[in-house]
C-alpha positions, 0 to 999 in steps of 0.5 A: 267504706261508706261507714268510714266516710260517715265516721270521718275516717275516709278522706281519700280514694284510689281508682285504677287510672282511666281516661275519664279521670283526666277531666277531674279537677280540684273543686269538682263534686262527686256524689257517693253511690250506695247499696240502697232500698226504697219504701213507700211511707203512708197514704201519700206514698212519700219515698223513704230511702234506706242505706245498707251501710246503716244495717237496716234489714231489707229484702229488696236491696238495689246495687249501688251502680243503679243509685240515682243521684237524687237518693245520694246522701253524701256529696264530696268535693275533690281537694287534691288529685295525684297519680302514683303506682298502687304499691307506692301508697304511704302509711298516712294515705292508707289511713286517709283511705280508712285503713289502719295500715298500708298492708290492710289497704293493699289487701282490701284493694286486691280483694275487691280487684282480684285481677290486680293481685300482685300487680302495681297499676297506676292509680288516681288518688283523690283526696276529698272533703265531705260537703253534705252528709245525711246519716 
């Protein structure tokens, strides 16, 4: 999904509703975590960050959950927030999620959240715009 953001195809994301989302507001900024690798370059040991979404070979990928904010290359600003049932997603919102169809989105959501297969939980739909992006 990082590539969909980089390509300008993804401007919305959904998360299963949890209390921590109650504090989010329009205008808040979010940084995107990605699977990444670090390498030292040259004699001065400057750090180079590689992102798995860029298809750069690396044997030492670190999971996105461990990415420090300083290595993030994408900064988002929340433009709207709404709560709805997962299966209430419209075709237009599925496209904003980076998918061709509503069913493509639901299939992907169930793939990454197998415990939600066939369920219809309340989700938070977060619209965003990209403020900073380094390709």
